[in-house]
MARMI-980966 format. One line per field, with one value per residue (C-alpha): residue number from 1; residue in three letters; x, y, z. Coordinates in steps of 0.02 Angstrom, whole numbers, plus 50000, padded with zeros to 5 digits. Layout:
// residues N
resi = [NUM,...] .
resn = [ALA,...] .
u = [X,...] .
v = [Y,...] .
w = [Z,...] .
//
This chain:
// residues 649
resi = [1,2,3,4,5,6,7,8,9,10,11,12,13,14,15,16,17,18,19,20,21,22,23,24,25,26,27,28,29,30,31,32,33,34,35,36,37,38,39,40,41,42,43,44,45,46,47,48,49,50,51,52,53,54,55,56,57,58,59,60,61,62,63,64,65,66,67,68,69,70,71,72,73,74,75,76,77,78,79,80,81,82,83,84,85,86,87,88,89,90,91,92,93,94,95,96,97,98,99,100,101,102,103,104,105,106,107,108,109,110,111,112,113,114,115,116,117,118,119,120,121,122,123,124,125,126,127,128,129,130,131,132,133,134,135,136,137,138,139,140,141,142,143,144,145,146,147,148,149,150,151,152,153,154,155,156,157,158,159,160,161,162,163,164,165,166,167,168,169,170,171,172,173,174,175,176,177,178,179,180,181,182,183,184,185,186,187,188,189,190,191,192,193,194,195,196,197,198,199,200,201,202,203,204,205,206,207,208,209,210,211,212,213,214,215,216,217,218,219,220,221,222,223,224,225,226,227,228,229,230,231,232,233,234,235,236,237,238,239,240,241,242,243,244,245,246,247,248,249,250,251,252,253,254,255,256,257,258,259,260,261,262,263,264,265,266,267,268,269,270,271,272,273,274,275,276,277,278,279,280,281,282,283,284,285,286,287,288,289,290,291,292,293,294,295,296,297,298,299,300,301,302,303,304,305,306,307,308,309,310,311,312,313,314,315,316,317,318,319,320,321,322,323,324,325,326,327,328,329,330,331,332,333,334,335,336,337,338,339,340,341,342,343,344,345,346,347,348,349,350,351,352,353,354,355,356,357,358,359,360,361,362,363,364,365,366,367,368,369,370,371,372,373,374,375,376,377,378,379,380,381,382,383,384,385,386,387,388,389,390,391,392,393,394,395,396,397,398,399,400,401,402,403,404,405,406,407,408,409,410,411,412,413,414,415,416,417,418,419,420,421,422,423,424,425,426,427,428,429,430,431,432,433,434,435,436,437,438,439,440,441,442,443,444,445,446,447,448,449,450,451,452,453,454,455,456,457,458,459,460,461,462,463,464,465,466,467,468,469,470,471,472,473,474,475,476,477,478,479,480,481,482,483,484,485,486,487,488,489,490,491,492,493,494,495,496,497,498,499,500,501,502,503,504,505,506,507,508,509,510,511,512,513,514,515,516,517,518,519,520,521,522,523,524,525,526,527,528,529,530,531,532,533,534,535,536,537,538,539,540,541,542,543,544,545,546,547,548,549,550,551,552,553,554,555,556,557,558,559,560,561,562,563,564,565,566,567,568,569,570,571,572,573,574,575,576,577,578,579,580,581,582,583,584,585,586,587,588,589,590,591,592,593,594,595,596,597,598,599,600,601,602,603,604,605,606,607,608,609,610,611,612,613,614,615,616,617,618,619,620,621,622,623,624,625,626,627,628,629,630,631,632,633,634,635,636,637,638,639,640,641,642,643,644,645,646,647,648,649] .
resn = [MET,ALA,SER,TYR,LEU,GLU,VAL,VAL,PHE,ASN,LEU,PRO,LEU,ASP,LYS,SER,PHE,THR,TYR,LEU,LYS,PRO,ALA,ALA,LEU,THR,VAL,GLU,ALA,GLY,TYR,ARG,VAL,ILE,ALA,PRO,PHE,GLY,ARG,ARG,LYS,LEU,VAL,GLY,TYR,VAL,ILE,ALA,VAL,GLY,ASP,GLU,SER,PRO,PRO,GLY,LEU,ALA,GLY,ILE,LYS,GLU,VAL,GLU,ARG,CYS,LEU,ASP,LYS,ARG,VAL,VAL,PHE,ASP,TYR,ARG,THR,LEU,GLU,LEU,ALA,LYS,TRP,LEU,ALA,TRP,MET,TYR,MET,CYS,SER,LEU,GLY,GLN,ALA,LEU,SER,SER,VAL,LEU,PRO,GLY,GLY,ARG,ARG,GLU,ILE,ASP,LEU,GLU,ASP,LEU,GLU,LEU,ASP,PHE,GLY,ASP,ASN,LYS,GLU,VAL,ASP,LEU,THR,GLY,GLN,GLN,ALA,GLN,ALA,ILE,ASP,ARG,ILE,SER,THR,ALA,GLY,SER,GLY,PHE,PHE,TYR,LEU,TYR,GLY,VAL,THR,GLY,SER,GLY,LYS,THR,GLU,VAL,PHE,LEU,ARG,ALA,ALA,GLU,ASP,MET,ILE,SER,ASN,GLY,ARG,GLY,VAL,ILE,TYR,LEU,VAL,PRO,GLU,ILE,SER,LEU,THR,HIS,GLN,VAL,TYR,GLU,LYS,PHE,SER,ALA,VAL,PHE,GLY,SER,ARG,VAL,GLY,VAL,LEU,HIS,SER,GLY,LEU,THR,PRO,SER,GLN,ARG,LEU,LYS,GLU,TRP,HIS,ARG,VAL,LEU,ASP,GLY,ASP,VAL,ARG,LEU,VAL,ILE,GLY,ALA,ARG,SER,ALA,VAL,PHE,ALA,PRO,VAL,LYS,ASN,LEU,GLY,LEU,VAL,ILE,VAL,ASP,GLU,GLU,HIS,GLU,ASN,SER,TYR,LYS,ALA,GLY,SER,THR,PRO,ARG,TYR,HIS,ALA,ARG,GLN,VAL,ALA,MET,TYR,ARG,SER,LYS,ALA,GLU,LYS,ALA,VAL,LEU,VAL,MET,GLY,SER,ALA,THR,PRO,SER,LEU,GLU,ALA,TYR,TYR,ARG,MET,GLN,ASN,GLY,LYS,LEU,GLU,CYS,LEU,SER,LEU,SER,ARG,ARG,LEU,GLY,GLY,GLY,ASP,ILE,PRO,GLN,ILE,THR,ILE,LEU,ASP,LEU,LYS,ARG,GLU,LYS,GLY,PRO,LEU,SER,LYS,SER,LEU,ILE,ARG,GLU,ILE,ARG,ARG,THR,HIS,SER,GLU,GLY,ARG,GLN,THR,ILE,LEU,PHE,LEU,ASN,ARG,ARG,GLY,PHE,ALA,TYR,TYR,PHE,TYR,CYS,ARG,SER,CYS,GLY,PHE,GLU,MET,LYS,CYS,LYS,ASN,CYS,SER,VAL,SER,LEU,THR,PHE,HIS,LYS,SER,ARG,ASN,ARG,MET,ILE,CYS,HIS,TYR,CYS,GLY,TYR,GLN,ASP,LYS,PRO,VAL,LYS,VAL,CYS,PRO,GLU,CYS,GLY,SER,ILE,ASP,VAL,GLY,TYR,SER,GLY,PHE,GLY,THR,GLU,ARG,ILE,GLU,GLU,GLU,ILE,GLU,GLN,LEU,PHE,PRO,ASP,LEU,VAL,VAL,ARG,ARG,VAL,ASP,THR,ASP,ALA,VAL,ARG,LYS,LYS,LYS,ILE,LEU,ARG,GLU,LEU,LEU,ALA,ASP,PHE,GLY,ARG,GLY,LYS,ILE,ASP,ILE,LEU,LEU,GLY,THR,GLN,MET,VAL,ALA,LYS,GLY,LEU,ASN,PHE,PRO,GLY,VAL,LYS,LEU,VAL,GLY,ILE,VAL,SER,ALA,ASP,THR,GLY,LEU,GLN,LEU,PRO,ASP,PHE,ARG,ALA,ALA,GLU,ARG,THR,PHE,ASN,LEU,ILE,VAL,GLN,VAL,SER,GLY,ARG,ALA,GLY,ARG,ARG,ILE,PRO,ASP,GLY,ARG,VAL,MET,ILE,GLN,THR,PHE,LYS,PRO,GLN,ASN,GLU,VAL,ILE,ARG,MET,ALA,ALA,GLU,GLY,ARG,LEU,GLU,ASP,PHE,TYR,THR,LYS,GLU,ILE,GLU,VAL,ARG,GLN,GLU,LEU,ASP,PHE,PRO,PRO,PHE,SER,ARG,LEU,ILE,ARG,LEU,VAL,PHE,ARG,GLY,ARG,ASP,SER,ASN,LYS,THR,ARG,ASN,ALA,ALA,THR,ALA,PHE,LEU,SER,GLN,ILE,PRO,GLU,PRO,SER,LEU,ASP,ARG,VAL,SER,LEU,LEU,GLY,PRO,ALA,GLU,CYS,PRO,LEU,ALA,MET,ILE,LEU,GLY,SER,TYR,ARG,TYR,HIS,LEU,ILE,PHE,ARG,SER,GLN,ASP,PHE,SER,THR,LEU,HIS,ASN,MET,VAL,GLN,SER,SER,MET,GLU,ALA,TYR,LYS,ALA,PRO,ALA,GLY,VAL,TYR,ILE,GLU,VAL,ASP,VAL,ASP,PRO,VAL,SER,LEU,LEU] .
u = [47576,47539,47633,47559,47655,47609,47674,47675,47708,47758,47617,47506,47388,47410,47369,47459,47420,47407,47489,47555,47711,47768,47823,47978,48019,48124,48055,48064,48000,48142,48148,48078,47962,47877,47705,47541,47459,47300,47354,47554,47703,47769,47907,47838,47930,47883,47841,47780,47749,47623,47535,47360,47263,47175,46995,46872,47006,46987,47066,47256,47387,47557,47693,47806,47972,48091,48241,48331,48435,48445,48376,48363,48288,48283,48162,48246,48252,48034,48033,48120,48004,47845,47897,47943,47770,47685,47785,47772,47605,47655,47619,47732,47770,47821,47933,48016,48060,48134,48258,48302,48426,48332,48459,48438,48610,48763,48899,49060,49100,49220,49427,49380,49584,49627,49772,49818,49961,49874,49785,49952,49894,49850,49886,49725,49680,49607,49455,49450,49509,49354,49237,49312,49290,49132,49051,49155,49099,48923,48825,48680,48623,48626,48772,48829,48996,48976,49169,49213,49236,49420,49420,49455,49260,49326,49443,49348,49208,49357,49428,49250,49204,49376,49313,49157,49230,49355,49221,49123,48980,48935,48948,48842,48937,48790,48876,48729,48814,48861,49022,49086,49076,49249,49336,49281,49301,49483,49519,49410,49481,49650,49618,49473,49501,49400,49274,49215,49061,48970,48796,48715,48606,48763,48789,48699,48573,48663,48810,48698,48638,48804,48872,48700,48733,48911,48842,48698,48823,48919,49096,49058,49078,49057,48951,48967,48844,48723,48544,48486,48633,48536,48450,48602,48559,48716,48742,48765,48733,48845,48869,48774,48843,48749,48889,48848,48676,48592,48601,48419,48492,48457,48263,48211,48096,47990,47870,47911,47975,48094,48231,48389,48421,48240,48268,48460,48381,48246,48373,48497,48359,48285,48473,48540,48680,48747,48690,48842,48754,48904,48909,48998,48825,48684,48518,48408,48307,48473,48532,48389,48388,48596,48533,48393,48492,48408,48541,48730,48847,49031,49118,49271,49310,49474,49559,49685,49844,49896,49738,49631,49469,49467,49464,49276,49244,49072,49067,48935,48885,48790,48941,48988,48953,48960,48940,49121,49169,49350,49426,49354,49466,49606,49607,49583,49759,49834,49796,49871,50020,50059,50037,49872,49680,49521,49353,49206,49034,48857,48703,48618,48647,48647,48693,48549,48411,48267,48223,48107,48050,48102,47944,47790,47881,47837,47941,47969,47924,47889,47743,47712,47787,47777,47955,48046,48162,48343,48454,48617,48709,48847,48660,48576,48430,48307,48284,48168,48266,48105,48045,48151,48060,48175,48142,48243,48293,48215,48268,48087,47966,47841,47713,47722,47835,47981,48171,48206,48217,48355,48414,48444,48538,48690,48723,48883,48883,48893,49038,49128,49145,49175,49337,49414,49417,49473,49615,49650,49800,49735,49637,49455,49346,49156,49072,48878,48762,48762,48959,48977,48847,48951,49018,49174,49190,49158,49264,49407,49392,49411,49551,49639,49595,49668,49820,49841,49809,49665,49693,49514,49363,49182,49027,48860,48808,48938,49081,49003,49004,49141,49282,49452,49584,49742,49776,49639,49658,49509,49319,49212,49025,48985,48796,48737,48558,48505,48389,48342,48197,48110,47943,48010,48028,48194,48264,48354,48442,48498,48573,48654,48711,48783,48880,48978,48985,49054,49176,49241,49320,49468,49619,49616,49799,49873,49802,49780,49623,49503,49323,49245,49055,48967,48796,48650,48607,48781,48665,48568,48559,48583,48720,48817,48786,48865,49025,49055,49052,48898,48825,48747,48668,48605,48523,48442,48364,48298,48232,48133,48057,48008,47939,47846,47775,47748,47874,47975,48071,47921,47796,47784,47720,47637,47615,47488,47499,47370,47410,47310,47297,47128,47154,46978,46959,47140,47072,46924,46972,47099,46933,46850,46994,46975,46807,46785,46888,46782,46797,46859,47016,47085,47058,47257,47300,47321,47290,47355,47270,47212,47320,47414,47574,47726,47768,47594,47616,47752,47753,47580,47518,47426,47463,47376,47436,47366,47495,47446,47532,47542,47659,47588,47648,47559,47384,47447,47506,47359,47242,47315,47344,47161,47094,47199,47136,46951,46979,46952,47036,46936,47010,47163,47199,47355,47405,47583,47616,47764,47787,47902,47924,48102,48022,47865,47892] .
v = [51307,51476,51474,51547,51624,51637,51776,51861,52052,52136,52184,52130,52019,51837,51762,51739,51825,51732,51816,51769,51733,51814,51697,51793,51791,51671,51659,51526,51490,51610,51738,51934,52018,52183,52148,52268,52278,52389,52559,52516,52407,52323,52198,52002,51863,51703,51555,51431,51399,51307,51264,51272,51425,51415,51380,51536,51689,51778,51903,51874,51992,51966,52017,52164,52116,51989,52083,51922,51810,51676,51628,51726,51599,51411,51316,51308,51499,51490,51375,51471,51617,51515,51476,51652,51712,51596,51633,51821,51820,51915,51882,51755,51926,52022,51887,51866,52042,52048,51879,51930,52067,52211,52246,52260,52229,52171,52250,52209,52265,52412,52346,52338,52374,52201,52202,52036,52092,52025,51873,51736,51592,51574,51431,51368,51371,51199,51271,51339,51150,51079,51186,51180,50994,50972,51089,51003,50824,50874,50845,50957,51048,51195,51271,51424,51496,51575,51671,51836,51958,51926,51754,51703,51660,51721,51608,51461,51514,51516,51354,51283,51366,51275,51115,51123,51207,51076,50928,51037,51119,51306,51419,51595,51705,51841,51986,52130,52284,52328,52402,52229,52141,52222,52169,51967,51962,52024,51888,51756,51825,51771,51608,51567,51713,51728,51597,51735,51843,51991,52031,52159,52327,52437,52361,52442,52334,52302,52239,52118,52057,52018,51936,51848,51755,51710,51632,51532,51492,51407,51508,51582,51454,51575,51710,51859,51997,52062,52013,51988,51868,51732,51712,51679,51530,51432,51269,51125,51229,51163,51302,51447,51576,51703,51822,51924,51837,51934,52118,52178,52230,52047,52085,52177,52341,52321,52192,52057,52092,51935,51872,51830,51709,51633,51613,51536,51397,51364,51342,51237,51133,51112,51088,50963,51109,51148,51316,51423,51563,51653,51818,51882,51934,51784,51858,51800,51663,51592,51579,51499,51387,51328,51323,51185,51089,51135,51219,51160,51266,51298,51394,51510,51583,51693,51823,51784,51872,51937,52025,52031,52082,52275,52361,52437,52610,52683,52852,52975,53126,53193,53261,53332,53516,53456,53279,53233,53182,53252,53061,53011,53181,53139,52964,53003,53118,52975,52838,52971,52988,52811,52803,52708,52741,52775,52747,52858,52781,52862,52794,52973,53070,53263,53403,53411,53301,53424,53597,53668,53835,53867,53975,53847,53692,53682,53554,53569,53398,53332,53376,53196,53090,53085,53124,53275,53353,53335,53487,53461,53609,53574,53604,53708,53624,53526,53336,53194,53038,52946,53024,53145,53321,53467,53647,53795,53806,53956,54090,54123,54007,53985,53942,54090,54193,54183,54198,54080,53937,53811,53641,53495,53326,53281,53195,53138,53305,53394,53266,53287,53466,53458,53346,53453,53592,53491,53410,53513,53420,53256,53173,53142,53063,53046,52878,52898,52884,53089,53085,52923,52961,52950,52769,52720,52853,52730,52588,52718,52798,52625,52589,52761,52710,52527,52606,52723,52878,52931,52960,52956,52863,52935,52856,52772,52574,52589,52562,52441,52282,52150,52288,52232,52371,52312,52489,52513,52535,52656,52642,52767,52770,52950,52901,52716,52775,52817,52662,52612,52705,52656,52567,52399,52237,52218,52389,52311,52156,52287,52414,52273,52190,52358,52393,52230,52223,52420,52382,52232,52346,52391,52292,52150,52147,52214,52167,52338,52408,52523,52562,52713,52707,52887,52866,52981,52799,52732,52633,52539,52344,52311,52447,52355,52195,52224,52328,52189,52046,51969,51882,51732,51844,51960,51815,51731,51890,51939,51757,51774,51944,51874,51707,51812,51940,51778,51878,51786,51636,51585,51641,51694,51857,51917,52102,52192,52373,52486,52647,52783,52967,52977,52922,52878,52763,52683,52645,52566,52469,52379,52359,52275,52171,52097,52090,51973,51847,51697,51695,51498,51567,51658,51522,51480,51653,51817,51982,52159,52312,52361,52523,52672,52636,52699,52802,52834,52941,52908,52986,53076,52915,52874,52699,52571,52397,52243,52106,51930,51819,51624,51462,51373,51457,51350,51385,51594,51586,51495,51606,51777,51709,51663,51828,51933,51804,51860,52028,52198,52340,52500,52626,52723,52592,52499,52340,52305,52098,52070,51898,51871,52064,52130,52311,52356,52539] .
w = [48668,48780,48940,49104,49237,49423,49490,49700,49705,49860,49907,50064,49970,50005,49850,49665,49490,49342,49184,48984,48954,48788,48671,48620,48817,48916,49092,49235,49423,49510,49383,49425,49302,49257,49240,49235,49420,49384,49332,49386,49347,49478,49507,49516,49580,49459,49581,49432,49233,49165,49013,49051,49123,49293,49264,49262,49201,49050,48979,49060,49037,48984,49082,48994,49017,49117,49239,49265,49125,49251,49411,49561,49676,49678,49752,49930,49923,49874,50027,50134,50089,50114,50291,50320,50254,50367,50539,50516,50429,50279,50105,49992,49881,50036,50112,49919,49923,50095,50062,49873,49807,49732,49594,49407,49343,49410,49482,49570,49758,49788,49812,50013,50042,50153,50262,50322,50429,50613,50531,50591,50644,50832,50964,51035,51207,51281,51268,51116,51049,51138,51061,50880,50894,50958,50829,50672,50734,50757,50615,50667,50822,50905,51008,51104,51126,51292,51327,51415,51278,51202,51235,51049,51014,50828,50807,50858,50723,50596,50634,50634,50456,50408,50436,50356,50197,50188,50197,50048,50163,50162,50289,50340,50471,50551,50621,50713,50626,50448,50532,50598,50417,50363,50524,50494,50311,50314,50452,50354,50168,50219,50238,50101,49964,49836,49911,50038,49999,50088,50097,50175,50152,50142,49976,49807,49741,49602,49704,49802,49662,49590,49758,49759,49604,49662,49827,49701,49572,49716,49700,49878,50018,50156,50174,50285,50324,50438,50469,50278,50248,50342,50178,50074,49950,50017,49924,50053,50215,50357,50472,50521,50644,50728,50830,50962,50967,51109,50982,50943,50770,50698,50719,50564,50584,50441,50368,50382,50549,50554,50681,50589,50755,50712,50525,50581,50695,50533,50415,50520,50548,50398,50308,50438,50468,50664,50710,50835,50911,51019,51150,51308,51364,51306,51279,51419,51303,51241,51447,51504,51361,51405,51598,51551,51429,51269,51195,51213,51295,51232,51371,51354,51528,51521,51395,51264,51209,51370,51415,51571,51631,51656,51826,51826,51935,51952,51968,52015,51905,52036,52113,51938,51855,51681,51573,51609,51790,51848,51869,51687,51629,51732,51673,51489,51507,51612,51468,51328,51421,51417,51231,51246,51162,51260,51191,51261,51240,51240,51178,51108,50959,50940,51060,51196,51190,51224,51229,51379,51448,51635,51652,51595,51567,51384,51275,51096,51039,50845,50761,50675,50837,51017,51063,51105,50973,50982,50970,50839,50856,50708,50585,50716,50692,50807,50706,50756,50773,50726,50564,50521,50542,50565,50654,50687,50865,50966,51089,51151,51219,51086,51220,51353,51242,51403,51360,51513,51407,51406,51314,51435,51429,51308,51175,51064,50987,51166,51232,51074,51096,51284,51245,51104,51232,51372,51261,51101,51081,51059,50899,50938,50810,50839,50779,50741,50612,50591,50593,50461,50326,50184,50113,50191,50318,50460,50389,50378,50555,50632,50514,50584,50775,50746,50683,50831,50739,50843,51037,51077,50979,51040,50992,51019,50988,50834,50962,51084,50979,50936,50884,50941,50964,51063,51097,51186,51391,51448,51394,51480,51484,51492,51540,51593,51643,51454,51442,51607,51627,51455,51476,51402,51486,51401,51478,51601,51507,51359,51470,51564,51403,51348,51498,51482,51317,51303,51435,51349,51224,51351,51399,51256,51241,51406,51573,51616,51559,51639,51625,51703,51726,51742,51814,51921,51996,52062,52154,52039,52048,51862,51855,51998,51936,51763,51838,51953,51827,51907,51761,51844,51973,51835,51731,51900,51937,51778,51762,51915,51870,51700,51760,51895,51765,51626,51505,51380,51397,51494,51353,51187,51126,50957,50972,50837,50809,50740,50659,50580,50567,50663,50840,50854,50726,50748,50934,50883,50761,50892,51006,50829,50808,50991,50987,50833,50922,50985,51176,51193,51070,51233,51363,51331,51262,51395,51308,51364,51279,51176,51254,51178,51131,51238,51095,51053,50871,50750,50562,50602,50651,50798,50879,50974,51015,51087,51139,51134,51257,51273,51342,51212,51042,50905,50985,51006,50815,50750,50843,50798,50617,50583,50674,50545,50407,50455,50489,50383,50448,50396,50286,50340,50472,50451,50568,50614,50664,50772,50815,50958,50971,51047,51099,51149,51131] .
//
């Protein structure tokens, strides 16, 4: 008897396709296959197997081969993918492609060179003990571990995970950056050994497949990883931890544009697990839910291990001649003389971030994107940080021929050069995506810094998130202004969070930490509140602003970005989409646009967006989804759907 396979593909087609199973092939639901699709041969996901052909189908093709010797996804993962496809308005095939590892053969992870020296058991504070007890006895529900930096949140997560695993439940531990997985993996492996697994995009597809099967087989009871680890097929899931919940890196940047926090909430509810989020700087949405009693808050109010909140100073860069103030330079020298370490933070790569002509005002921009090219001195290239386009630096203005040209602004390369000239006797290392392109480099740099082999660690956001180095006395924020002027309603929140989080790297073991914040706007209220530790004041004020503007958490947003090579065609497509929505549907939904995106062009495509907003998410989602199903975009125009966007650029 013939067997028929129902297969979906990683394509924007919201339907499944029927294929015949060759008699010699063993295929079940949950396998991946190679199947002919038009003139192509694509990887497909088998979601069902049956003995009867769907009526009206003729000339059904056979799949060519099977990629798997055992099931890659079970019914739980399939149900999760179906919800993901519904929630974020993509096809089931696109959802499964995002959920599942892409490897075709299994390869073991490389040796992670673990060092369990600092993982001795610590005495719990009363607040930690209360938090652990509440999490372990809850059975289900959502909690927020709200504690100052260095207050021992990881220890609470560890003990709660221990309790869950001892009761036969599984755990997922999410971190915002791949760079943090090794630190957490080391601490948790000291307790759980081989029952800990790692899942993130930094692994090869084959390594991810191997780890995925270990989880699926039940050999792994605790999965640590970045955003995509939220999909791990952990059996009898009892606890999901979202560390540094406020981080935007939990939001995917391509279809489906899921937020790991939202997926974690769905999984916890569906699988009757406990969800614990944690941060010293909760997202505004999380803070508002805590204030309204919809999210139970577990507080950790003081630092552990002898540390204390660092002394913070704001420095006015308008009075300085270079990118580093005299005060910061003196403090770096003093810190080194005491045998301690410094972290310098600047959220901008490269040497200088734009080229300009003083005669005519010409700026050197990317030919594919509406952004300035950044000068990278180490490579002697002007580079676009959005599409990767490169050009040679110029000494003569290409517009007017003037030689009165220059580079403005400063990035991590420029600061690295300044530091090396000022402190030739100190060991300085830069941590950004340009400096740590090769595998293991980041891990080795952080390990060396932890061992005291590096005096100054200079970096972008990689040094701001969750790292714990006892030897750090001084943190210098080279420029606190970089994100404040972005045309985005979350700009103030991001800047505030970054300052507080980076500041939290100082004085974690010894109560003499110092933070020096350089800025051209020393009177800016956001910077001052962050420096003074006035978290409640900031959240109260920002909530008032959001309420007045009717932005999250007082509404939900869905953003549609129309992109295409032809500007008029793309803009007209956005207008046409809007015109086909029945007016009564917009009664409970407000609209912004159509308008040009702040980043009007990326990768040669013009970008226009529509932003739909409503306090009733069900009405909002149904309206946009039905409109998407009814609308057919013209050739050459593509629509990106972003449910609950974290950025409007």
